[in-house]
C-alpha positions as CSV (number, residue, x, y, z in Angstrom):
1,M,73.3,9.7,-152.6
2,D,71.4,11.8,-150.1
3,S,70.9,10.8,-146.5
4,I,68.7,7.8,-146.0
5,D,66.7,9.9,-143.5
6,D,65.4,12.0,-146.4
7,F,63.7,9.1,-148.0
8,E,60.8,6.7,-147.4
9,P,62.0,3.2,-148.4
10,K,59.8,0.9,-150.4
11,E,60.7,-2.8,-150.3
12,L,61.2,-4.6,-153.5
13,H,61.5,-8.2,-154.7
14,S,65.2,-8.4,-154.5
15,G,65.8,-6.4,-151.4
16,Y,66.7,-3.3,-153.4
17,K,64.7,-0.1,-152.8
18,I,63.2,2.8,-154.7
19,L,64.0,5.7,-152.4
20,K,61.1,8.2,-152.4
21,N,61.9,11.8,-151.6
22,K,59.3,13.8,-149.8
23,Q,59.4,16.3,-152.6
24,E,60.2,14.0,-155.6
25,T,60.7,10.4,-156.5
26,K,64.3,9.3,-157.1
27,Q,64.7,6.1,-159.1
28,A,67.4,3.8,-157.6
29,I,69.8,1.7,-159.7
30,F,67.5,-1.3,-159.8
31,S,63.9,-0.8,-161.0
32,D,60.9,-2.2,-159.3
33,M,61.2,-5.9,-159.9
34,D,57.6,-6.5,-158.6
35,K,56.5,-5.4,-162.1
36,V,58.3,-8.4,-163.6
37,S,56.4,-11.7,-163.7
38,M,58.5,-14.5,-162.3
39,H,56.4,-17.1,-164.0
40,T,55.5,-15.9,-167.5
41,D,53.9,-18.5,-169.9
42,P,54.3,-18.7,-173.2
43,N,79.3,-22.8,-179.3
44,Q,82.3,-21.8,-181.7
45,T,81.0,-24.3,-183.2
46,A,83.7,-25.9,-181.1
47,L,82.8,-29.1,-182.9
48,L,85.1,-31.2,-180.7
49,E,84.6,-34.3,-182.7
50,M,85.8,-37.5,-181.3
51,K,88.4,-37.9,-184.0
52,K,89.6,-34.4,-184.3
53,P,93.3,-34.1,-183.3
54,I,94.1,-31.8,-180.4
55,P,97.5,-30.0,-180.7
56,T,100.2,-31.4,-178.6
57,G,100.9,-28.0,-177.0
58,K,97.3,-27.9,-175.6
59,I,97.9,-30.9,-173.4
60,N,99.3,-29.9,-170.0
61,S,101.6,-31.9,-167.8
62,D,98.8,-33.1,-165.5
63,K,96.9,-34.7,-168.4
64,R,100.1,-36.1,-169.8
65,Q,101.0,-37.8,-166.5
66,M,97.4,-39.2,-166.3
67,F,97.8,-40.8,-169.8
68,E,101.2,-42.2,-169.0
69,T,99.8,-43.7,-165.8
70,L,96.9,-45.4,-167.8
71,I,99.3,-46.6,-170.4
72,A,101.6,-48.1,-167.8
73,R,98.6,-49.8,-166.1
74,D,97.5,-51.2,-169.5
75,K,101.0,-52.7,-170.1
76,E,101.1,-54.2,-166.6
77,L,97.7,-55.8,-167.1
78,Q,98.7,-57.3,-170.4
79,N,101.9,-58.8,-168.9
80,D,99.8,-60.3,-166.1
81,M,97.4,-61.8,-168.6
82,S,100.2,-63.5,-170.6
83,S,101.5,-65.1,-167.4
84,L,98.2,-66.9,-166.6
85,E,97.6,-70.5,-167.4
86,L,94.8,-70.9,-169.9
87,S,93.5,-74.4,-169.2
88,P,91.7,-74.3,-165.8
89,R,88.3,-72.5,-165.7
90,K,89.4,-70.7,-162.5
91,D,92.2,-69.0,-164.5
92,E,89.6,-67.9,-167.0
93,E,87.5,-66.3,-164.2
94,E,90.6,-64.6,-162.9
95,K,91.3,-63.1,-166.3
96,S,87.8,-61.8,-166.7
97,A,88.0,-60.2,-163.3
98,L,91.3,-58.6,-163.9
99,F,91.0,-57.4,-167.4
100,M,88.6,-55.8,-169.8
101,D,88.3,-57.1,-173.3
102,K,90.7,-55.4,-175.8
103,S,87.7,-53.9,-177.6
104,N,87.0,-51.8,-174.6
105,F,90.2,-49.8,-175.1
106,I,90.6,-46.9,-177.4
107,S,92.7,-47.8,-180.4
108,E,96.3,-46.9,-180.7
109,S,95.7,-44.8,-183.8
110,F,92.9,-42.9,-182.2
111,L,95.0,-42.0,-179.2
112,E,97.7,-40.8,-181.5
113,E,95.1,-38.5,-183.1
114,L,93.8,-37.3,-179.8
115,N,97.2,-36.3,-178.5
116,G,98.6,-34.8,-181.7
117,N,100.7,-38.0,-182.4
118,H,102.4,-37.5,-179.0
119,Y,101.6,-41.0,-177.8
120,S,101.6,-44.4,-179.5
121,H,100.1,-46.7,-176.9
122,S,96.7,-48.1,-176.0
123,G,94.5,-45.5,-174.4
124,I,91.8,-44.8,-171.9
125,P,89.7,-47.7,-170.6
126,I,86.0,-47.3,-171.2
127,R,83.8,-47.6,-168.1
128,E,81.7,-50.8,-168.5
129,D,79.8,-50.1,-165.3
130,F,78.2,-47.0,-166.6
131,D,74.5,-47.1,-167.7
132,N,73.8,-44.1,-169.8
133,D,70.1,-44.8,-169.9
134,S,69.9,-44.5,-166.1
135,M,71.2,-40.9,-166.1
136,D,68.6,-38.1,-165.5
137,V,69.4,-36.3,-168.7
138,T,66.5,-34.2,-169.9
139,R,66.2,-33.3,-173.6
140,I,65.4,-29.6,-174.2
141,E,63.8,-28.4,-177.5
142,T,64.9,-25.0,-178.8
143,E,62.7,-22.7,-180.8
144,L,63.8,-20.8,-184.0
145,Q,63.1,-17.2,-185.0
146,G,64.4,-15.9,-188.3
147,K,66.9,-18.8,-188.8
148,D,67.0,-21.5,-191.4
149,K,68.3,-24.2,-189.1
150,K,69.1,-25.0,-185.5
151,D,72.7,-24.9,-184.1
152,F,71.5,-26.4,-180.8
153,T,69.9,-29.6,-182.1
154,D,70.5,-31.9,-179.2
155,L,70.4,-29.8,-176.0
156,R,70.2,-31.7,-172.8
157,M,69.9,-30.6,-169.1
158,V,72.6,-32.7,-167.3
159,Q,72.9,-31.1,-163.9
160,D,70.5,-29.3,-161.6
161,F,71.0,-28.2,-158.0
162,Q,70.0,-25.5,-155.5
163,A,73.1,-23.3,-155.4
164,H,71.7,-20.4,-153.3
165,N,68.4,-19.6,-151.5
166,S,68.0,-16.2,-153.3
167,Q,68.5,-14.6,-156.7
168,I,71.9,-15.4,-158.3
169,W,72.9,-12.1,-159.9
170,V,76.3,-13.1,-161.2
171,C,78.1,-16.3,-162.3
172,V,81.7,-16.3,-163.6
173,I,84.2,-19.0,-164.5
174,S,87.8,-18.6,-163.3
175,H,90.5,-17.9,-165.8
176,N,92.1,-21.3,-165.2
177,S,88.8,-23.1,-165.8
178,Q,88.9,-24.7,-162.4
179,Y,86.1,-23.0,-160.6
180,I,82.7,-21.2,-161.0
181,A,81.8,-18.4,-158.6
182,T,78.2,-17.4,-157.9
183,G,77.0,-14.3,-155.9
184,C,73.5,-14.0,-154.6
185,N,71.1,-11.4,-153.3
186,E,71.6,-12.5,-149.7
187,G,75.3,-11.7,-150.0
188,Y,76.8,-15.2,-150.1
189,L,79.8,-15.8,-152.5
190,K,80.1,-19.5,-153.3
191,I,83.0,-21.2,-155.2
192,W,82.1,-24.4,-157.1
193,K,84.9,-26.9,-158.2
194,I,84.7,-27.9,-161.8
195,L,85.2,-31.7,-162.2
196,T,88.2,-31.9,-164.4
197,D,89.8,-35.1,-163.1
198,L,89.0,-37.9,-165.5
199,E,89.9,-40.7,-163.0
200,D,87.4,-39.4,-160.5
201,A,84.5,-39.1,-162.9
202,D,81.3,-40.9,-161.9
203,D,79.5,-40.0,-165.1
204,P,80.3,-38.1,-168.3
205,Y,78.0,-35.1,-167.7
206,T,78.4,-33.6,-164.2
207,L,80.2,-30.3,-164.4
208,L,80.4,-29.2,-160.7
209,K,80.7,-30.6,-157.3
210,T,77.4,-29.8,-155.6
211,E,79.2,-29.2,-152.3
212,P,80.8,-25.8,-152.6
213,Y,84.6,-25.6,-152.5
214,A,84.4,-22.4,-150.4
215,V,81.6,-20.1,-149.0
216,M,82.3,-16.5,-148.2
217,P,79.7,-15.3,-145.7
218,P,77.7,-12.0,-146.1
219,S,78.3,-8.9,-144.0
220,K,75.9,-8.1,-141.2
221,E,74.3,-5.3,-143.2
222,M,70.6,-5.8,-144.0
223,N,71.3,-5.6,-147.8
224,C,74.6,-6.9,-148.9
225,A,73.7,-8.4,-152.3
226,I,76.6,-9.3,-154.5
227,L,76.1,-7.4,-157.8
228,D,79.3,-8.3,-159.6
229,L,82.6,-10.2,-159.2
230,S,85.9,-10.6,-161.0
231,W,88.6,-13.3,-160.9
232,C,92.2,-12.2,-160.8
233,P,93.9,-13.3,-164.1
234,K,97.3,-14.0,-162.6
235,V,96.4,-15.0,-159.1
236,P,93.8,-17.8,-159.6
237,N,92.7,-18.0,-156.0
238,F,91.9,-14.2,-155.7
239,I,88.4,-13.0,-156.4
240,V,86.8,-9.6,-155.7
241,T,83.1,-8.8,-155.2
242,A,81.0,-5.7,-155.8
243,Q,78.4,-5.4,-153.1
244,F,75.3,-3.4,-152.2
245,D,76.6,-2.7,-148.7
246,K,79.0,-0.1,-150.1
247,R,82.1,-2.4,-150.3
248,A,84.3,-4.1,-152.8
249,V,85.7,-7.2,-151.1
250,L,88.9,-9.1,-152.0
251,W,88.9,-12.8,-151.1
252,D,91.3,-15.7,-151.2
253,I,89.2,-18.7,-152.0
254,D,91.6,-21.0,-150.1
255,K,91.1,-18.9,-147.0
256,P,87.3,-18.1,-147.1
257,G,86.8,-17.1,-143.5
258,E,87.9,-13.5,-143.6
259,P,88.4,-11.1,-146.5
260,L,91.9,-10.0,-147.5
261,R,90.8,-6.4,-148.0
262,E,87.7,-4.2,-148.1
263,F,87.5,-1.2,-150.4
264,E,85.0,1.2,-148.8
265,H,82.7,3.4,-150.9
266,T,80.0,6.0,-150.1
267,D,77.2,4.0,-151.8
268,A,76.5,0.6,-153.3
269,V,79.2,-0.8,-155.5
270,T,77.7,-2.1,-158.7
271,C,80.7,-3.3,-160.7
272,V,84.3,-4.3,-160.3
273,E,87.1,-5.8,-162.4
274,F,90.8,-6.6,-161.9
275,H,93.3,-5.0,-164.2
276,P,94.7,-7.8,-166.5
277,D,98.3,-7.0,-165.3
278,S,97.4,-7.6,-161.6
279,D,99.5,-10.0,-159.8
280,D,100.2,-10.7,-156.1
281,S,102.8,-7.9,-155.9
282,S,100.8,-5.2,-157.8
283,L,97.1,-5.9,-157.4
284,T,95.0,-3.3,-159.1
285,L,91.2,-3.1,-159.6
286,I,88.6,-0.7,-160.8
287,T,85.1,-0.2,-159.3
288,G,82.0,1.7,-160.1
289,S,79.3,2.9,-157.7
290,I,75.9,4.4,-157.3
291,D,77.8,7.4,-155.8
292,K,78.6,8.2,-159.5
293,T,82.3,7.6,-159.0
294,Y,84.6,5.1,-160.8
295,Q,87.9,4.5,-158.9
296,V,91.2,2.7,-159.3
297,W,92.4,0.8,-156.2
298,S,95.8,-0.6,-155.4
299,K,96.5,-3.3,-152.8
300,R,99.5,-1.2,-151.8
301,E,97.4,1.9,-150.9
302,E,94.8,2.4,-148.2
303,R,92.8,4.8,-150.4
304,S,91.9,4.8,-154.1
305,V,94.7,6.0,-156.2
306,C,92.4,7.6,-158.8
307,S,88.8,8.7,-158.6
308,Q,86.6,10.2,-161.4
309,Q,83.1,11.5,-161.2
310,A,80.3,10.7,-163.8
311,K,77.0,12.5,-164.2
312,D,74.9,9.5,-163.4
313,Y,75.0,6.2,-161.5
314,I,77.8,3.8,-162.6
315,T,76.2,0.5,-163.5
316,A,78.9,-1.5,-165.4
317,L,82.5,-1.4,-166.5
318,A,85.1,-3.4,-168.5
319,I,88.8,-3.3,-169.1
320,S,90.3,-4.3,-172.5
321,P,92.5,-7.5,-172.5
322,D,95.6,-5.4,-173.1
323,G,94.7,-3.2,-170.2
324,V,94.8,0.0,-172.2
325,R,91.1,0.9,-172.4
326,V,88.5,1.2,-169.7
327,V,84.8,1.6,-170.5
328,I,82.4,2.8,-167.9
329,G,78.6,2.3,-168.3
330,V,76.1,4.6,-166.6
331,N,72.4,4.5,-165.8
332,M,71.0,6.4,-168.8
333,G,72.8,4.6,-171.6
334,Q,76.2,6.3,-171.9
335,L,79.6,4.8,-172.2
336,I,82.6,6.7,-170.9
337,V,85.8,5.6,-172.6
338,C,89.1,6.2,-170.7
339,A,92.8,5.4,-171.3
340,Y,94.5,3.5,-168.4
341,D,98.0,4.6,-167.7
342,N,100.0,3.7,-164.6
343,E,96.9,3.5,-162.3
344,K,95.4,6.7,-163.8
345,L,92.2,7.0,-165.9
346,N,92.3,9.7,-168.7
347,Y,89.0,10.6,-170.4
348,I,88.9,9.9,-174.1
349,S,85.2,10.1,-175.2
350,T,81.6,9.4,-174.5
351,I,79.4,7.1,-176.6
352,V,75.7,7.3,-176.4
353,V,73.9,3.9,-176.4
354,K,70.2,4.3,-176.9
355,N,67.4,4.2,-179.5
356,R,66.7,7.3,-181.6
357,H,63.0,7.0,-181.2
358,G,60.4,5.4,-178.9
359,K,60.0,5.0,-175.2
360,F,63.7,4.2,-174.7
361,S,65.0,7.2,-176.6
362,N,66.2,8.8,-173.3
363,G,68.5,5.9,-172.6
364,T,68.4,3.0,-170.2
365,K,70.7,1.3,-167.7
366,V,73.8,-0.4,-169.0
367,T,73.9,-3.8,-167.3
368,K,77.0,-5.3,-168.8
369,I,80.0,-4.4,-170.9
370,L,82.2,-7.1,-172.3
371,F,85.4,-6.7,-174.4
372,L,85.4,-9.0,-177.4
373,D,89.0,-7.9,-178.3
374,N,90.9,-4.8,-177.6
375,T,88.5,-2.5,-179.4
376,D,85.1,-4.1,-179.8
377,I,82.7,-4.3,-176.9
378,L,79.3,-6.1,-176.3
379,V,77.0,-3.9,-174.4
380,T,73.8,-5.1,-172.6
381,T,71.1,-2.5,-171.7
382,N,67.7,-2.4,-170.2
383,D,65.9,-1.5,-173.5
384,S,66.0,-5.3,-174.4
385,R,68.9,-4.7,-176.7
386,M,72.6,-5.7,-177.0
387,R,75.0,-3.9,-179.2
388,I,78.5,-4.4,-180.5
389,I,80.4,-1.1,-180.7
390,N,84.0,-0.3,-181.6
391,V,85.3,2.1,-178.9
392,E,88.1,3.4,-181.1
393,E,86.2,4.3,-184.2
394,K,82.6,4.2,-182.8
395,F,81.6,2.2,-185.8
396,I,82.2,-1.3,-187.2
397,I,82.1,-0.5,-191.0
398,P,81.3,2.8,-192.7
399,G,77.6,3.8,-192.2
400,V,77.0,1.2,-189.4
401,S,77.4,2.6,-185.9
402,Q,76.7,-0.6,-184.2
403,I,75.4,-4.2,-184.5
404,K,72.2,-4.6,-182.5
405,F,70.7,-7.8,-181.2
406,K,67.1,-8.1,-180.0
407,G,64.3,-10.5,-179.3
408,H,64.6,-11.1,-175.6
409,I,63.0,-9.0,-172.7
410,N,65.4,-7.1,-170.4
411,M,63.7,-4.0,-169.0
412,S,64.2,-4.1,-165.3
413,L,66.7,-6.7,-164.0
414,P,70.5,-6.7,-164.1
415,I,70.5,-9.4,-166.8
416,R,73.8,-9.6,-168.7
417,A,74.8,-11.1,-172.0
418,S,77.9,-13.2,-172.5
419,I,79.7,-14.7,-175.5
420,S,81.2,-18.0,-176.4
421,E,85.0,-18.2,-176.4
422,G,85.2,-18.4,-180.2
423,L,83.0,-15.3,-180.5
424,E,80.4,-17.3,-182.4
425,Y,77.4,-17.2,-180.1
426,I,75.9,-14.5,-177.9
427,I,73.7,-15.7,-175.0
428,C,71.4,-13.9,-172.7
429,G,68.6,-14.6,-170.2
430,S,65.3,-12.9,-170.5
431,E,62.5,-11.7,-168.3
432,D,60.1,-14.1,-170.1
433,G,61.9,-17.1,-168.7
434,Y,63.8,-18.0,-171.8
435,V,67.5,-18.1,-172.7
436,Y,68.2,-16.5,-176.1
437,I,71.2,-17.3,-178.4
438,W,72.2,-15.3,-181.4
439,N,74.8,-16.0,-184.0
440,K,77.4,-13.2,-184.1
441,P,78.0,-12.0,-187.7
442,N,81.6,-11.9,-188.9
443,G,83.1,-10.0,-191.9
444,A,82.0,-6.7,-193.3
445,E,79.4,-8.1,-195.7
446,E,77.7,-10.3,-193.0
447,I,77.9,-7.5,-190.5
448,E,76.1,-5.1,-192.9
449,K,73.5,-7.7,-193.6
450,H,72.8,-8.4,-189.9
451,C,73.4,-5.0,-188.3
452,R,69.9,-5.4,-186.8
453,N,69.8,-9.0,-185.7
454,S,66.4,-10.4,-184.7
455,S,67.3,-14.0,-185.6
456,Y,67.9,-16.3,-182.7
457,E,67.4,-19.7,-181.0
458,R,65.8,-19.8,-177.6
459,F,65.0,-22.4,-174.9
460,S,63.3,-22.5,-171.6
461,P,65.9,-23.7,-169.0
462,F,63.4,-23.9,-166.1
463,S,60.3,-25.1,-167.8
464,P,57.4,-25.3,-167.1
465,E,57.7,-22.6,-164.4
466,N,59.7,-20.3,-166.7
467,I,61.6,-18.8,-163.7
468,I,63.7,-15.9,-164.9
469,P,67.3,-16.9,-165.9
470,T,69.6,-14.2,-164.3
471,S,73.0,-15.3,-165.5
472,T,74.0,-17.4,-168.6
473,L,77.4,-18.4,-169.9
474,F,79.3,-20.8,-172.3
475,C,82.1,-22.8,-170.8
476,P,85.5,-22.4,-172.5
477,F,87.1,-24.8,-174.9
478,E,89.4,-26.2,-172.2
479,I,86.3,-27.6,-170.4
480,Y,84.8,-29.0,-173.7
481,K,88.0,-31.0,-174.3
482,I,87.9,-32.5,-170.8
483,F,84.2,-33.6,-171.3
484,M,84.9,-35.0,-174.7
485,Q,87.5,-37.3,-173.0
486,K,84.8,-38.2,-170.5
487,Y,82.4,-39.0,-173.3
488,M,85.0,-41.4,-174.7
489,M,85.7,-43.0,-171.3
490,F,82.1,-43.8,-170.9
491,G,81.5,-45.0,-174.4
492,I,79.3,-42.1,-175.6
493,E,79.7,-41.9,-179.3
494,K,78.8,-38.2,-179.7
495,G,80.5,-34.9,-180.2
496,L,80.1,-31.9,-178.0
497,N,79.7,-28.3,-179.2
498,G,78.4,-26.5,-176.2
499,I,78.3,-26.5,-172.4
500,I,76.0,-23.8,-171.0
501,V,75.5,-22.8,-167.4
502,V,72.3,-21.0,-166.3
503,T,71.3,-19.6,-162.9
504,N,67.9,-18.2,-162.0
505,F,65.8,-15.9,-159.8
506,E,65.3,-18.6,-157.2
507,G,68.9,-19.7,-156.7
508,L,69.0,-22.7,-159.0
509,L,71.9,-23.6,-161.2
510,R,71.6,-25.9,-164.3
511,V,74.1,-27.2,-166.8
512,F,73.3,-28.1,-170.4
513,H,75.2,-30.0,-173.0
514,N,74.6,-29.6,-176.7
515,T,75.8,-32.8,-178.3
516,C,76.2,-33.6,-182.0
517,K,76.8,-36.5,-184.4
518,I,80.3,-37.5,-185.2
519,S,81.0,-37.0,-188.8
């Protein structure tokens, strides 16, 4: 980017700028967000039913130890009960104080089903002191467009707190499902602990501790907005941020005071991702920047080990799960596909992502790229579209170059789509204040039928204000299972087939549960 002295800055909503040259106007990476109204009017079906068995292999040692502790406690209480004298009233009062009625324990057969027949004892005690009616759980109605029936029939807002004091641009769950990280326009990175301990649960709904586990302070630069972040797959306490102050910053969440490493760029860093093979000894990450470069960085080296130049601003990137492919998104709707080999990027092809006709025919900014497997990607762009593209063949089935999803409004902001873990639902925020959810088609026949998908469900997560939702995501199955156990502990006779996290333009974070009847 040219020297800042050559431009006259114009302040925008988010702190980003359109830099105006004395001879010509140069559009910066983020469009003028003053044009967007902040107050516009208007999962997998992981049907984790209460009696659906969970494979033994899915239960880790911590959960097994917890169950064994509860089982031992149950046996101890039963032994104490048999030793009490039954005649005096005082003994009856002692019994009622010491023990719950046997009906308040999950049956032996049910616990066997829950744990894949691994245990054959009495189970988790139900919390008698919990009043479900006293919880502030707000029912949210969804609206249908082009669908026969709702998938989200009982959506409820179960947690709501002020996570930041400015726009939250990015929100990501750690690979071990222990934390959620949020980055905001003021440059704060906050880590939130997911409440996975059953014994410490005060209610069955709360997902996050509202006191952050760690807070990484912003730099002293005037504009240090966090635009992207990535968790290290093999080092769960490592996280890296892409920042507007020309840095990618590596953090250890257990040592939040000072960063472990700063990766300097010549302009704002818009995207970053760890290579999936990264570990503590060979940490590798890839960044993209407004300076039109995408670079490979190694913790071992002071400088980037590979740098490539694009023809336009880099706005998004993604690495395939097997680490073989890297896809770079640029400002005018192009995808650069590269092969990753020993910290080098080798160009393969360019895929054009744009409409053939209309006002977006010149292409728009790519705001997010997400690998669904090693070849298919979900691409979000500022033409209010999302597309599934195969980076190997450039088509899904013969004659269909891509699957397109539309209905939401995404024309200015860095709003990004995400997908449920079972690849069943695509979710995305919208500049009209709604969250939109599409069913992802599967199979060649269904893909051909829905290659232009305008059928969706939507809800207003911040009604009645309709504040713009900036980041949306589904929690993974591992978290669903924990909350199903919490439902059982608190005597809630419902299934759970969706936990959604939404952040917004004013720094709020809300959590939604989609419950279902038990068949």
